[in-house]
N, C-alpha and C positions, 0 to 999 in steps of 0.2 A: 734559500732557506737559512734559518739561523743555525749556528753551530751548537752541537750537543755539549752541554756543560755538565761535567761530572763533579760530584762532591769530592772533596779532598780525601784520598785514601781508598776510594772505591773504584775498582776497575770495571770496564765494560762487560766483561764475561760474568763476573759475580753480581753485577747489578741486574742482570737479565736482559740487557739491551742487545747483546750479541744474539741471543736466542730470538728476540723479537725482530731483529734485522733479518735473521736467517728465515724466519717465518714469512716476513713480508716479501723477501726475494722469491721464495717458493710460490707464494700466492701470485706474484707478478708473472711468473713463468706459466702457471696454470691458467691465469686470465688471458695472457697473450695467446696461448694455444687455443683457447675457446674462441677468442675474437677472430683468429685466423680461420677457424672452421666456419664461423658465422659469415665472414667475408666471402669465403669460397661458396657457400650456400647461396648467398645474395647474387654473386656473379653468375652461378648456374641458373638461378631463377630468371635473372635478367636475360640471359642468353636464350632460355627456353621461351620466354615471352616474346622476344624478338623474332624467333623462328615462327611461332604461332601467328604473330602479326603479319609476317611476310607471306605466309601461306594464305591467310585470309585476304590479303590485298590481291594476290594473284587470282584467287577464286572469284572475288568480286569483280575484277577486271574482265574475267572470262564471262561472267554472268551479264554484266553490263553491255558487252560488245555483241 
């Protein structure tokens, strides 16, 4: 990405960029937490569907034999 160019005599803190960067970092942390929770839910659902599939296969094998 490009470098942030500040006008002469204006510091990051007083231009509002520090606050904006801080807000973005907080949002990133919140988003990462939510994505992690979503990932865990997907893994749990995948595991549950795998168990259901295995049980159905076993039941079908017993019915067919």
